[in-house]
N, C-alpha and C positions, 0 to 999 in steps of 0.2 A: 838366386833370389825371388823370380819372379812370384808376383804375385801377394809377395809378403806386404804390409803396411801398417803402417807405423806413424806415429807422433814423438819427437827426440822429448824425453825423461831423466832424466841422471834419479838412480834412487841412493844414497849413499846412508849405508848401510853400517854403523858403529856401536864397535863394540868392546868389552874387555877378548883377551885371544882366548880362542878358545869355547868362546858365546853361544856361536854354531853362525858367524855370519856369511861363510863361503859357502857353507851344505843348502844354507834358506834360500839365499842367491843363485843357488844353483838351479836347484831344484825350480826358484822361480822365473830363469833366465826359459829354464824347457817349457818350463809351463806358454809364457808370451811365446815363444816361438812355435806352440804346436797351436796356437789360436791367432798366423798370422803372423806378429808383431816379432822384429824384429829384435834382441836382445844378444847384449855382449855382455861378459863375467867380468868385471876386474878386479881382479884378484892383488891385495896385496903383498903376501907372500914371493908374487907374480914378479910383479913391479920392483919389489928390493932388490933380485935376484938376479933384475937386469937391469933397468932403467936409471936402479938406484942403488947397484949395487958398489957407489965410491961411499955413500953413505952412512955413520953411522948412526947413535941413535941416544945421540946429544939433543937439547931440544931445539939447538936451531937445525942442525941434521931430520931431525923429526921434522918441523917445517916445510922442512925445502922437500919430504921425500911426498907429503903432500900437496905440495906448491904445482911438485910435478903428476902427480896421480892427479889434482882436477884438471892440468892444461889437457893430460891424454882423454877425461873423459867431455871435457868441452869441445876434443876435438873428434870425437864420435857422434857425441850429440849433433853436433853440424853438421854431420853423414848422414842424419834424421834415426839413430838407433838409439834405443833403449837402453841403458847403462845404469846396471845391479854395480855398482861401486863396495868391494866388501872391508873397510881400514878399519882398523883399531879408534883412530881418531879420538884422544883423549880429550881433548883439550875444547873448552868452547870456544875463543879464538880462533885458534883453524878453523872449525867447523864455521862459525861464522863467517871466516876470508874466503872459504871452499863455495859457502852458498853464495855471498856477492859477486865470487867469480863465475860460477854459473849460473847466474841471474836471471840471463837470457832463455833461458831452459825451463820448464816444467822443473818444481827441486821436487821431491823427497827425503825425507831425513827418515833414519828408521835405526831408532835404538832397538839392538838385540839386545833383552834382560833376561840376564844371566846371574846371579849369584856368586859371589868368589869361589864359595868353596863348591859350589857344582861346576865350574870351568875346575877350577883347579884339581877336582875327580876325573875327569875327565883327560884332561894333558896332554892332551894325542900324542905331541911331539917336545913329550918329558922338559918342556921349558920350566911349568912351575916349580918343578923339582930343582932344574940347577938356581933359576932365581933362587929358593931360601935356599938353599946351599952355598949361597954366594960368588955364586960361576959367572952369571949373568948379573950384572946392574944395570939399573935404570928400566928395572924391568915390570910397568904397564900393572897397576893394583897392587903389585910388592910396595916397591921403594921409589916407588914414577907415579900419580895421581891418574886416575878417571875422574876427569864430571861428568857428572851423568845427566845427559841435552834438561833444556827446561824444558823447552816447546818443541819435540821431535813432532814431525806430523803421523809417527806411526811409533809406536810403542809395542812391539814385539816380546812374551812371554815365555822366554823358551821351557818355564816351570811347568806350565799349564796350559801347553800346547806341542804337536810337533811341528818340525822344519816344514812338513809338508804341508800344514796348515796355514803355518805362518810366513809361503811363499804365495800361498792363496791371496793372503790379506796385503801381501806388496801386491799379483794385480790387478784384485779391485782394484785400489789407488787408481796404480799406473793408470786402469782404463779407465778410469773415472777420470782422472785428470786427461786421459785424450779428448771424452769426449768435450768438457768445459773450454780446451784449447782448439780445435776444432767447431765451438760451435762459434768462441769468440777471438780470431786471430790476434785482435788490436792484445787484448787484455795477456794472451801466452806470450808476448814478447816482455811483456814488464811484468806478469806478473810468478816471483821465485817458486810460488807453495800454491800446492791445492794441500790444505785440512782434509783427515778426511776422521 
């Protein structure tokens, strides 16, 4: 990885299932790596399948899943990576805990805004269909709440912009954050976010 430079940063993409979080994060990671910035995609489905395979979807299990994910994101950021974490993260209280845990690093909360009807029409994994039929319970957006973030650093509207364009928005925010952190190391250690 010689020649790659970075300022650690965590971009936490939140939004309902099928919103496009992972697709946007994957585009952003590719763009950042192409610019010589070391980026890592931390995907909710992959974490669920491995590290959190012992957890279900009760409120306490969801909170623990996100706690573990935040710990992994912190470790990756500690190693100097830009972390693009794509997790539904439906509740404000969990997002606040994640922000607090990652406060030693630059932190960007990115709300991937997609109407439920659009996400449900996409339904790449058939999850909404299963939730509507009652096969899946406690499914976010159907019978479990998704609280829209009050003040995310980025609001990414998938109905008006492509995944590639939204990824570019993330990259711009990360690079702006890196400039701010590089210019003021003392601020970087104490400031959890850069508003954009």
